PyMOL commands that place a pseudoatom at each C-alpha (Angstrom):
pseudoatom trace, name=CA, resn=MET, resi=1, chain=A, elem=C, hetatm=0, pos=[-190.031, 13.520, 6.973]
pseudoatom trace, name=CA, resn=THR, resi=2, chain=A, elem=C, hetatm=0, pos=[-193.186, 13.338, 4.815]
pseudoatom trace, name=CA, resn=ALA, resi=3, chain=A, elem=C, hetatm=0, pos=[-193.972, 13.896, 1.146]
pseudoatom trace, name=CA, resn=THR, resi=4, chain=A, elem=C, hetatm=0, pos=[-195.002, 17.466, 1.969]
pseudoatom trace, name=CA, resn=THR, resi=5, chain=A, elem=C, hetatm=0, pos=[-191.483, 18.207, 3.238]
pseudoatom trace, name=CA, resn=GLN, resi=6, chain=A, elem=C, hetatm=0, pos=[-189.828, 20.728, 0.945]
pseudoatom trace, name=CA, resn=ILE, resi=7, chain=A, elem=C, hetatm=0, pos=[-186.618, 19.477, -0.591]
pseudoatom trace, name=CA, resn=PRO, resi=8, chain=A, elem=C, hetatm=0, pos=[-184.495, 20.981, -3.381]
pseudoatom trace, name=CA, resn=THR, resi=9, chain=A, elem=C, hetatm=0, pos=[-185.105, 19.870, -6.977]
pseudoatom trace, name=CA, resn=SER, resi=10, chain=A, elem=C, hetatm=0, pos=[-181.646, 18.279, -7.112]
pseudoatom trace, name=CA, resn=VAL, resi=11, chain=A, elem=C, hetatm=0, pos=[-179.165, 17.184, -4.466]
pseudoatom trace, name=CA, resn=SER, resi=12, chain=A, elem=C, hetatm=0, pos=[-175.509, 16.231, -4.207]
pseudoatom trace, name=CA, resn=PRO, resi=13, chain=A, elem=C, hetatm=0, pos=[-174.553, 12.680, -3.231]
pseudoatom trace, name=CA, resn=GLU, resi=14, chain=A, elem=C, hetatm=0, pos=[-173.845, 13.867, 0.321]
pseudoatom trace, name=CA, resn=GLN, resi=15, chain=A, elem=C, hetatm=0, pos=[-177.225, 15.574, 0.582]
pseudoatom trace, name=CA, resn=ALA, resi=16, chain=A, elem=C, hetatm=0, pos=[-178.941, 12.479, -0.857]
pseudoatom trace, name=CA, resn=ALA, resi=17, chain=A, elem=C, hetatm=0, pos=[-177.238, 10.253, 1.729]
pseudoatom trace, name=CA, resn=GLU, resi=18, chain=A, elem=C, hetatm=0, pos=[-178.435, 12.569, 4.505]
pseudoatom trace, name=CA, resn=LEU, resi=19, chain=A, elem=C, hetatm=0, pos=[-182.005, 12.673, 3.138]
pseudoatom trace, name=CA, resn=SER, resi=20, chain=A, elem=C, hetatm=0, pos=[-181.990, 8.883, 2.932]
pseudoatom trace, name=CA, resn=ARG, resi=21, chain=A, elem=C, hetatm=0, pos=[-180.947, 8.619, 6.584]
pseudoatom trace, name=CA, resn=GLU, resi=22, chain=A, elem=C, hetatm=0, pos=[-183.865, 10.958, 7.403]
pseudoatom trace, name=CA, resn=GLY, resi=23, chain=A, elem=C, hetatm=0, pos=[-186.369, 8.666, 5.654]
pseudoatom trace, name=CA, resn=ALA, resi=24, chain=A, elem=C, hetatm=0, pos=[-186.348, 9.660, 1.988]
pseudoatom trace, name=CA, resn=ARG, resi=25, chain=A, elem=C, hetatm=0, pos=[-186.791, 6.752, -0.425]
pseudoatom trace, name=CA, resn=ILE, resi=26, chain=A, elem=C, hetatm=0, pos=[-184.379, 6.215, -3.315]
pseudoatom trace, name=CA, resn=ILE, resi=27, chain=A, elem=C, hetatm=0, pos=[-185.882, 5.090, -6.626]
pseudoatom trace, name=CA, resn=ASP, resi=28, chain=A, elem=C, hetatm=0, pos=[-183.415, 4.085, -9.333]
pseudoatom trace, name=CA, resn=VAL, resi=29, chain=A, elem=C, hetatm=0, pos=[-184.927, 4.461, -12.813]
pseudoatom trace, name=CA, resn=ARG, resi=30, chain=A, elem=C, hetatm=0, pos=[-182.177, 2.699, -14.774]
pseudoatom trace, name=CA, resn=THR, resi=31, chain=A, elem=C, hetatm=0, pos=[-182.727, -0.638, -16.515]
pseudoatom trace, name=CA, resn=THR, resi=32, chain=A, elem=C, hetatm=0, pos=[-182.773, -3.767, -14.375]
pseudoatom trace, name=CA, resn=GLY, resi=33, chain=A, elem=C, hetatm=0, pos=[-179.430, -4.797, -15.876]
pseudoatom trace, name=CA, resn=GLU, resi=34, chain=A, elem=C, hetatm=0, pos=[-177.801, -1.488, -14.916]
pseudoatom trace, name=CA, resn=PHE, resi=35, chain=A, elem=C, hetatm=0, pos=[-179.320, -1.701, -11.437]
pseudoatom trace, name=CA, resn=GLU, resi=36, chain=A, elem=C, hetatm=0, pos=[-177.937, -5.208, -10.935]
pseudoatom trace, name=CA, resn=SER, resi=37, chain=A, elem=C, hetatm=0, pos=[-174.452, -3.999, -11.966]
pseudoatom trace, name=CA, resn=VAL, resi=38, chain=A, elem=C, hetatm=0, pos=[-174.331, -1.311, -9.286]
pseudoatom trace, name=CA, resn=HIS, resi=39, chain=A, elem=C, hetatm=0, pos=[-176.879, 0.444, -7.100]
pseudoatom trace, name=CA, resn=ILE, resi=40, chain=A, elem=C, hetatm=0, pos=[-177.261, 2.415, -3.901]
pseudoatom trace, name=CA, resn=PRO, resi=41, chain=A, elem=C, hetatm=0, pos=[-177.955, 0.220, -0.859]
pseudoatom trace, name=CA, resn=GLY, resi=42, chain=A, elem=C, hetatm=0, pos=[-181.646, 0.328, 0.063]
pseudoatom trace, name=CA, resn=SER, resi=43, chain=A, elem=C, hetatm=0, pos=[-182.715, 1.778, -3.290]
pseudoatom trace, name=CA, resn=TYR, resi=44, chain=A, elem=C, hetatm=0, pos=[-185.672, 0.472, -5.275]
pseudoatom trace, name=CA, resn=ASN, resi=45, chain=A, elem=C, hetatm=0, pos=[-185.488, -0.215, -9.010]
pseudoatom trace, name=CA, resn=VAL, resi=46, chain=A, elem=C, hetatm=0, pos=[-188.358, 1.012, -11.163]
pseudoatom trace, name=CA, resn=PRO, resi=47, chain=A, elem=C, hetatm=0, pos=[-187.103, 1.393, -14.761]
pseudoatom trace, name=CA, resn=LEU, resi=48, chain=A, elem=C, hetatm=0, pos=[-188.212, 4.626, -16.405]
pseudoatom trace, name=CA, resn=ASP, resi=49, chain=A, elem=C, hetatm=0, pos=[-190.545, 2.953, -18.902]
pseudoatom trace, name=CA, resn=LEU, resi=50, chain=A, elem=C, hetatm=0, pos=[-192.360, 1.127, -16.087]
pseudoatom trace, name=CA, resn=LEU, resi=51, chain=A, elem=C, hetatm=0, pos=[-192.379, 4.173, -13.821]
pseudoatom trace, name=CA, resn=SER, resi=52, chain=A, elem=C, hetatm=0, pos=[-194.295, 6.182, -16.401]
pseudoatom trace, name=CA, resn=GLU, resi=53, chain=A, elem=C, hetatm=0, pos=[-197.137, 3.673, -16.562]
pseudoatom trace, name=CA, resn=HIS, resi=54, chain=A, elem=C, hetatm=0, pos=[-197.277, 3.187, -12.752]
pseudoatom trace, name=CA, resn=ARG, resi=55, chain=A, elem=C, hetatm=0, pos=[-196.700, 6.785, -11.659]
pseudoatom trace, name=CA, resn=GLN, resi=56, chain=A, elem=C, hetatm=0, pos=[-200.165, 7.210, -10.110]
pseudoatom trace, name=CA, resn=GLU, resi=57, chain=A, elem=C, hetatm=0, pos=[-199.726, 4.098, -7.968]
pseudoatom trace, name=CA, resn=LEU, resi=58, chain=A, elem=C, hetatm=0, pos=[-196.247, 5.218, -6.881]
pseudoatom trace, name=CA, resn=SER, resi=59, chain=A, elem=C, hetatm=0, pos=[-197.389, 8.704, -5.955]
pseudoatom trace, name=CA, resn=GLN, resi=60, chain=A, elem=C, hetatm=0, pos=[-200.208, 7.248, -3.827]
pseudoatom trace, name=CA, resn=ALA, resi=61, chain=A, elem=C, hetatm=0, pos=[-198.015, 4.627, -2.142]
pseudoatom trace, name=CA, resn=VAL, resi=62, chain=A, elem=C, hetatm=0, pos=[-195.147, 6.804, -0.926]
pseudoatom trace, name=CA, resn=ASP, resi=63, chain=A, elem=C, hetatm=0, pos=[-195.575, 9.472, 1.741]
pseudoatom trace, name=CA, resn=ASN, resi=64, chain=A, elem=C, hetatm=0, pos=[-191.865, 10.128, 2.145]
pseudoatom trace, name=CA, resn=PRO, resi=65, chain=A, elem=C, hetatm=0, pos=[-189.748, 12.311, -0.146]
pseudoatom trace, name=CA, resn=VAL, resi=66, chain=A, elem=C, hetatm=0, pos=[-188.189, 10.460, -3.070]
pseudoatom trace, name=CA, resn=ILE, resi=67, chain=A, elem=C, hetatm=0, pos=[-184.682, 10.755, -4.500]
pseudoatom trace, name=CA, resn=LEU, resi=68, chain=A, elem=C, hetatm=0, pos=[-184.608, 9.760, -8.171]
pseudoatom trace, name=CA, resn=VAL, resi=69, chain=A, elem=C, hetatm=0, pos=[-181.425, 8.169, -9.512]
pseudoatom trace, name=CA, resn=CYS, resi=70, chain=A, elem=C, hetatm=0, pos=[-180.117, 7.112, -12.914]
pseudoatom trace, name=CA, resn=ALA, resi=71, chain=A, elem=C, hetatm=0, pos=[-176.643, 6.932, -14.442]
pseudoatom trace, name=CA, resn=SER, resi=72, chain=A, elem=C, hetatm=0, pos=[-176.108, 10.669, -14.940]
pseudoatom trace, name=CA, resn=GLY, resi=73, chain=A, elem=C, hetatm=0, pos=[-179.371, 12.481, -14.129]
pseudoatom trace, name=CA, resn=MET, resi=74, chain=A, elem=C, hetatm=0, pos=[-181.150, 12.643, -17.508]
pseudoatom trace, name=CA, resn=ARG, resi=75, chain=A, elem=C, hetatm=0, pos=[-183.584, 9.752, -16.988]
pseudoatom trace, name=CA, resn=ALA, resi=76, chain=A, elem=C, hetatm=0, pos=[-184.113, 10.776, -13.372]
pseudoatom trace, name=CA, resn=ARG, resi=77, chain=A, elem=C, hetatm=0, pos=[-185.263, 14.212, -14.587]
pseudoatom trace, name=CA, resn=GLN, resi=78, chain=A, elem=C, hetatm=0, pos=[-187.727, 12.529, -16.958]
pseudoatom trace, name=CA, resn=ALA, resi=79, chain=A, elem=C, hetatm=0, pos=[-188.999, 10.456, -14.022]
pseudoatom trace, name=CA, resn=ASP, resi=80, chain=A, elem=C, hetatm=0, pos=[-189.280, 13.643, -11.958]
pseudoatom trace, name=CA, resn=ASP, resi=81, chain=A, elem=C, hetatm=0, pos=[-191.480, 15.215, -14.650]
pseudoatom trace, name=CA, resn=ALA, resi=82, chain=A, elem=C, hetatm=0, pos=[-193.673, 12.094, -14.877]
pseudoatom trace, name=CA, resn=LEU, resi=83, chain=A, elem=C, hetatm=0, pos=[-194.168, 11.831, -11.100]
pseudoatom trace, name=CA, resn=ARG, resi=84, chain=A, elem=C, hetatm=0, pos=[-194.855, 15.549, -10.697]
pseudoatom trace, name=CA, resn=ASP, resi=85, chain=A, elem=C, hetatm=0, pos=[-197.501, 15.248, -13.428]
pseudoatom trace, name=CA, resn=ALA, resi=86, chain=A, elem=C, hetatm=0, pos=[-199.069, 12.510, -11.277]
pseudoatom trace, name=CA, resn=GLY, resi=87, chain=A, elem=C, hetatm=0, pos=[-199.249, 14.869, -8.301]
pseudoatom trace, name=CA, resn=PHE, resi=88, chain=A, elem=C, hetatm=0, pos=[-196.083, 13.824, -6.437]
pseudoatom trace, name=CA, resn=GLU, resi=89, chain=A, elem=C, hetatm=0, pos=[-194.391, 16.950, -5.118]
pseudoatom trace, name=CA, resn=SER, resi=90, chain=A, elem=C, hetatm=0, pos=[-191.590, 15.938, -2.768]
pseudoatom trace, name=CA, resn=LEU, resi=91, chain=A, elem=C, hetatm=0, pos=[-189.066, 14.771, -5.334]
pseudoatom trace, name=CA, resn=THR, resi=92, chain=A, elem=C, hetatm=0, pos=[-185.416, 15.431, -5.939]
pseudoatom trace, name=CA, resn=VAL, resi=93, chain=A, elem=C, hetatm=0, pos=[-182.864, 14.211, -8.492]
pseudoatom trace, name=CA, resn=LEU, resi=94, chain=A, elem=C, hetatm=0, pos=[-179.408, 12.975, -7.534]
pseudoatom trace, name=CA, resn=GLU, resi=95, chain=A, elem=C, hetatm=0, pos=[-176.999, 15.334, -9.331]
pseudoatom trace, name=CA, resn=GLY, resi=96, chain=A, elem=C, hetatm=0, pos=[-174.660, 13.321, -11.542]
pseudoatom trace, name=CA, resn=GLY, resi=97, chain=A, elem=C, hetatm=0, pos=[-176.529, 10.086, -10.805]
pseudoatom trace, name=CA, resn=ILE, resi=98, chain=A, elem=C, hetatm=0, pos=[-174.922, 6.883, -9.606]
pseudoatom trace, name=CA, resn=THR, resi=99, chain=A, elem=C, hetatm=0, pos=[-171.682, 7.972, -11.302]
pseudoatom trace, name=CA, resn=ALA, resi=100, chain=A, elem=C, hetatm=0, pos=[-171.326, 10.976, -8.983]
pseudoatom trace, name=CA, resn=TRP, resi=101, chain=A, elem=C, hetatm=0, pos=[-172.457, 8.861, -6.010]
pseudoatom trace, name=CA, resn=GLU, resi=102, chain=A, elem=C, hetatm=0, pos=[-169.593, 6.430, -6.608]
pseudoatom trace, name=CA, resn=GLN, resi=103, chain=A, elem=C, hetatm=0, pos=[-167.041, 9.175, -7.339]
pseudoatom trace, name=CA, resn=ARG, resi=104, chain=A, elem=C, hetatm=0, pos=[-167.814, 10.758, -3.963]
pseudoatom trace, name=CA, resn=GLY, resi=105, chain=A, elem=C, hetatm=0, pos=[-167.050, 7.484, -2.190]
pseudoatom trace, name=CA, resn=GLN, resi=106, chain=A, elem=C, hetatm=0, pos=[-170.616, 6.630, -1.167]
pseudoatom trace, name=CA, resn=ASP, resi=107, chain=A, elem=C, hetatm=0, pos=[-171.483, 2.958, -0.563]
pseudoatom trace, name=CA, resn=VAL, resi=108, chain=A, elem=C, hetatm=0, pos=[-172.781, 0.856, -3.459]
pseudoatom trace, name=CA, resn=VAL, resi=109, chain=A, elem=C, hetatm=0, pos=[-173.880, -2.730, -4.002]
pseudoatom trace, name=CA, resn=ARG, resi=110, chain=A, elem=C, hetatm=0, pos=[-172.087, -4.382, -6.940]
pseudoatom trace, name=CA, resn=GLY, resi=111, chain=A, elem=C, hetatm=0, pos=[-173.200, -7.279, -9.111]
pseudoatom trace, name=CA, resn=ALA, resi=112, chain=A, elem=C, hetatm=0, pos=[-172.264, -8.534, -12.577]
pseudoatom trace, name=CA, resn=GLN, resi=113, chain=A, elem=C, hetatm=0, pos=[-170.829, -5.553, -14.471]
pseudoatom trace, name=CA, resn=LYS, resi=114, chain=A, elem=C, hetatm=0, pos=[-172.549, -4.233, -17.599]
pseudoatom trace, name=CA, resn=TRP, resi=115, chain=A, elem=C, hetatm=0, pos=[-172.050, -1.098, -19.634]
pseudoatom trace, name=CA, resn=SER, resi=116, chain=A, elem=C, hetatm=0, pos=[-174.362, 1.785, -18.763]
pseudoatom trace, name=CA, resn=LEU, resi=117, chain=A, elem=C, hetatm=0, pos=[-177.056, 2.668, -21.277]
pseudoatom trace, name=CA, resn=GLU, resi=118, chain=A, elem=C, hetatm=0, pos=[-175.397, 6.031, -22.002]
pseudoatom trace, name=CA, resn=ARG, resi=119, chain=A, elem=C, hetatm=0, pos=[-172.120, 4.274, -22.836]
pseudoatom trace, name=CA, resn=GLN, resi=120, chain=A, elem=C, hetatm=0, pos=[-173.952, 1.863, -25.146]
pseudoatom trace, name=CA, resn=VAL, resi=121, chain=A, elem=C, hetatm=0, pos=[-175.625, 4.789, -26.945]
pseudoatom trace, name=CA, resn=ARG, resi=122, chain=A, elem=C, hetatm=0, pos=[-172.234, 6.469, -27.469]
pseudoatom trace, name=CA, resn=LEU, resi=123, chain=A, elem=C, hetatm=0, pos=[-170.801, 3.198, -28.870]
pseudoatom trace, name=CA, resn=VAL, resi=124, chain=A, elem=C, hetatm=0, pos=[-173.669, 2.555, -31.283]
pseudoatom trace, name=CA, resn=ALA, resi=125, chain=A, elem=C, hetatm=0, pos=[-174.027, 6.192, -32.419]
pseudoatom trace, name=CA, resn=GLY, resi=126, chain=A, elem=C, hetatm=0, pos=[-170.278, 6.613, -32.873]
pseudoatom trace, name=CA, resn=SER, resi=127, chain=A, elem=C, hetatm=0, pos=[-170.017, 3.340, -34.787]
pseudoatom trace, name=CA, resn=LEU, resi=128, chain=A, elem=C, hetatm=0, pos=[-172.885, 4.254, -37.101]
pseudoatom trace, name=CA, resn=VAL, resi=129, chain=A, elem=C, hetatm=0, pos=[-171.385, 7.684, -37.835]
pseudoatom trace, name=CA, resn=ALA, resi=130, chain=A, elem=C, hetatm=0, pos=[-167.959, 6.139, -38.534]
pseudoatom trace, name=CA, resn=ILE, resi=131, chain=A, elem=C, hetatm=0, pos=[-169.485, 3.453, -40.780]
pseudoatom trace, name=CA, resn=GLY, resi=132, chain=A, elem=C, hetatm=0, pos=[-171.513, 6.060, -42.655]
pseudoatom trace, name=CA, resn=ALA, resi=133, chain=A, elem=C, hetatm=0, pos=[-168.573, 8.417, -43.135]
pseudoatom trace, name=CA, resn=LEU, resi=134, chain=A, elem=C, hetatm=0, pos=[-165.985, 5.782, -44.107]
pseudoatom trace, name=CA, resn=GLY, resi=135, chain=A, elem=C, hetatm=0, pos=[-168.471, 3.803, -46.166]
pseudoatom trace, name=CA, resn=SER, resi=136, chain=A, elem=C, hetatm=0, pos=[-169.404, 6.903, -48.150]
pseudoatom trace, name=CA, resn=LEU, resi=137, chain=A, elem=C, hetatm=0, pos=[-165.722, 7.536, -48.941]
pseudoatom trace, name=CA, resn=ILE, resi=138, chain=A, elem=C, hetatm=0, pos=[-164.715, 3.962, -49.729]
pseudoatom trace, name=CA, resn=VAL, resi=139, chain=A, elem=C, hetatm=0, pos=[-167.794, 1.939, -50.745]
pseudoatom trace, name=CA, resn=TRP, resi=140, chain=A, elem=C, hetatm=0, pos=[-170.884, 3.930, -51.686]
pseudoatom trace, name=CA, resn=PRO, resi=141, chain=A, elem=C, hetatm=0, pos=[-171.261, 7.752, -51.393]
pseudoatom trace, name=CA, resn=PRO, resi=142, chain=A, elem=C, hetatm=0, pos=[-174.940, 7.684, -50.315]
pseudoatom trace, name=CA, resn=LEU, resi=143, chain=A, elem=C, hetatm=0, pos=[-173.877, 5.969, -47.033]
pseudoatom trace, name=CA, resn=ALA, resi=144, chain=A, elem=C, hetatm=0, pos=[-173.158, 9.517, -45.794]
pseudoatom trace, name=CA, resn=ILE, resi=145, chain=A, elem=C, hetatm=0, pos=[-176.913, 9.707, -45.167]
pseudoatom trace, name=CA, resn=LEU, resi=146, chain=A, elem=C, hetatm=0, pos=[-176.434, 7.263, -42.275]
pseudoatom trace, name=CA, resn=SER, resi=147, chain=A, elem=C, hetatm=0, pos=[-174.152, 9.763, -40.505]
pseudoatom trace, name=CA, resn=LEU, resi=148, chain=A, elem=C, hetatm=0, pos=[-176.616, 12.566, -41.199]
pseudoatom trace, name=CA, resn=PHE, resi=149, chain=A, elem=C, hetatm=0, pos=[-179.481, 10.459, -39.805]
pseudoatom trace, name=CA, resn=VAL, resi=150, chain=A, elem=C, hetatm=0, pos=[-177.587, 9.632, -36.581]
pseudoatom trace, name=CA, resn=GLY, resi=151, chain=A, elem=C, hetatm=0, pos=[-176.529, 13.277, -36.129]
pseudoatom trace, name=CA, resn=ALA, resi=152, chain=A, elem=C, hetatm=0, pos=[-180.122, 14.429, -36.577]
pseudoatom trace, name=CA, resn=GLY, resi=153, chain=A, elem=C, hetatm=0, pos=[-181.274, 11.789, -34.077]
pseudoatom trace, name=CA, resn=LEU, resi=154, chain=A, elem=C, hetatm=0, pos=[-178.738, 12.947, -31.488]
pseudoatom trace, name=CA, resn=THR, resi=155, chain=A, elem=C, hetatm=0, pos=[-179.769, 16.573, -32.023]
pseudoatom trace, name=CA, resn=PHE, resi=156, chain=A, elem=C, hetatm=0, pos=[-183.428, 15.639, -31.576]
pseudoatom trace, name=CA, resn=ALA, resi=157, chain=A, elem=C, hetatm=0, pos=[-182.519, 13.672, -28.422]
pseudoatom trace, name=CA, resn=ALA, resi=158, chain=A, elem=C, hetatm=0, pos=[-180.777, 16.720, -26.959]
pseudoatom trace, name=CA, resn=ILE, resi=159, chain=A, elem=C, hetatm=0, pos=[-183.633, 19.106, -27.783]
pseudoatom trace, name=CA, resn=THR, resi=160, chain=A, elem=C, hetatm=0, pos=[-186.401, 16.839, -26.457]
pseudoatom trace, name=CA, resn=ASN, resi=161, chain=A, elem=C, hetatm=0, pos=[-184.352, 15.323, -23.610]
pseudoatom trace, name=CA, resn=THR, resi=162, chain=A, elem=C, hetatm=0, pos=[-185.362, 11.844, -24.806]
pseudoatom trace, name=CA, resn=CYS, resi=163, chain=A, elem=C, hetatm=0, pos=[-183.333, 9.238, -26.636]
pseudoatom trace, name=CA, resn=GLY, resi=164, chain=A, elem=C, hetatm=0, pos=[-184.970, 6.780, -28.984]
pseudoatom trace, name=CA, resn=MET, resi=165, chain=A, elem=C, hetatm=0, pos=[-181.745, 4.811, -29.332]
pseudoatom trace, name=CA, resn=ALA, resi=166, chain=A, elem=C, hetatm=0, pos=[-181.506, 4.411, -25.546]
pseudoatom trace, name=CA, resn=MET, resi=167, chain=A, elem=C, hetatm=0, pos=[-185.116, 3.239, -25.442]
pseudoatom trace, name=CA, resn=LEU, resi=168, chain=A, elem=C, hetatm=0, pos=[-184.381, 0.627, -28.111]
pseudoatom trace, name=CA, resn=LEU, resi=169, chain=A, elem=C, hetatm=0, pos=[-181.124, -0.500, -26.486]
pseudoatom trace, name=CA, resn=SER, resi=170, chain=A, elem=C, hetatm=0, pos=[-182.842, -0.852, -23.107]
pseudoatom trace, name=CA, resn=LYS, resi=171, chain=A, elem=C, hetatm=0, pos=[-185.026, -3.602, -24.637]
pseudoatom trace, name=CA, resn=LEU, resi=172, chain=A, elem=C, hetatm=0, pos=[-182.027, -5.766, -25.613]
pseudoatom trace, name=CA, resn=PRO, resi=173, chain=A, elem=C, hetatm=0, pos=[-181.496, -8.949, -23.567]
pseudoatom trace, name=CA, resn=TYR, resi=174, chain=A, elem=C, hetatm=0, pos=[-178.093, -7.578, -22.457]
pseudoatom trace, name=CA, resn=ASN, resi=175, chain=A, elem=C, hetatm=0, pos=[-179.861, -4.778, -20.586]
pseudoatom trace, name=CA, resn=GLN, resi=176, chain=A, elem=C, hetatm=0, pos=[-182.419, -7.009, -18.962]
pseudoatom trace, name=CA, resn=GLY, resi=177, chain=A, elem=C, hetatm=0, pos=[-181.792, -8.330, -15.518]
pseudoatom trace, name=CA, resn=ALA, resi=178, chain=A, elem=C, hetatm=0, pos=[-184.276, -10.025, -13.299]
pseudoatom trace, name=CA, resn=SER, resi=179, chain=A, elem=C, hetatm=0, pos=[-187.634, -8.571, -14.181]
pseudoatom trace, name=CA, resn=CYS, resi=180, chain=A, elem=C, hetatm=0, pos=[-188.899, -5.665, -12.133]
pseudoatom trace, name=CA, resn=ASP, resi=181, chain=A, elem=C, hetatm=0, pos=[-192.191, -6.366, -10.359]
pseudoatom trace, name=CA, resn=VAL, resi=182, chain=A, elem=C, hetatm=0, pos=[-193.437, -2.797, -9.947]
pseudoatom trace, name=CA, resn=ARG, resi=183, chain=A, elem=C, hetatm=0, pos=[-196.393, -3.834, -7.812]
pseudoatom trace, name=CA, resn=GLN, resi=184, chain=A, elem=C, hetatm=0, pos=[-193.978, -5.582, -5.411]
pseudoatom trace, name=CA, resn=VAL, resi=185, chain=A, elem=C, hetatm=0, pos=[-191.800, -2.462, -5.257]
pseudoatom trace, name=CA, resn=ILE, resi=186, chain=A, elem=C, hetatm=0, pos=[-194.874, -0.306, -4.589]
pseudoatom trace, name=CA, resn=SER, resi=187, chain=A, elem=C, hetatm=0, pos=[-195.922, -2.720, -1.852]
pseudoatom trace, name=CA, resn=GLU, resi=188, chain=A, elem=C, hetatm=0, pos=[-192.453, -2.557, -0.254]
pseudoatom trace, name=CA, resn=LEU, resi=189, chain=A, elem=C, hetatm=0, pos=[-192.421, 1.243, -0.478]
pseudoatom trace, name=CA, resn=SER, resi=190, chain=A, elem=C, hetatm=0, pos=[-195.867, 1.360, 1.164]
pseudoatom trace, name=CA, resn=VAL, resi=191, chain=A, elem=C, hetatm=0, pos=[-194.669, -0.867, 4.013]
pseudoatom trace, name=CA, resn=GLU, resi=192, chain=A, elem=C, hetatm=0, pos=[-191.541, 1.282, 4.483]
pseudoatom trace, name=CA, resn=THR, resi=193, chain=A, elem=C, hetatm=0, pos=[-193.718, 4.405, 4.513]
pseudoatom trace, name=CA, resn=SER, resi=194, chain=A, elem=C, hetatm=0, pos=[-196.030, 2.975, 7.191]
pseudoatom trace, name=CA, resn=LYS, resi=195, chain=A, elem=C, hetatm=0, pos=[-192.994, 2.167, 9.402]
pseudoatom trace, name=CA, resn=SER, resi=196, chain=A, elem=C, hetatm=0, pos=[-191.745, 5.773, 9.218]
for i in range(1, 196): cmd.bond("trace and resi %d" % i, "trace and resi %d" % (i + 1))
show_as sticks, trace
zoom trace
């Protein structure tokens, strides 16, 4: 199986497992902390923010098809866009991300458990809306602007398929695991490709 092999734009966990057995590489674009919590055996971690700046190197290093993985599929689709812009064509996104992979009973590697980035965004956004709404009723009416601001941010995130809050949260120490050496990952992917 080579990078010119045609594969669908998204695959089920079962299809992804089969493609992996046939030589496809799995790149997980979640934060290093999320990756350390749980990941697919044999997958490589290249967080989305690092993938964007190293997309040319990745597209040149990997001849095999690539399955992109995140928690639910949103960041993997952003990675798909970035890699396609760099000329990589044989890409697919794991439908439902690592969550669907686990729900379908596929093997995973577990480490220290941390909340997913999406769950953290829901906690922070929900808390800010609640604080803004209750604070405007009890303490100071202009606090309602906080709820309006968060709602507008979530709407913008949905329209643009990006999330500024997730980007900020991903920088917190809680979401950092061992650092990701992208050049090392690219080197390992190149070696794996030459063995295929």
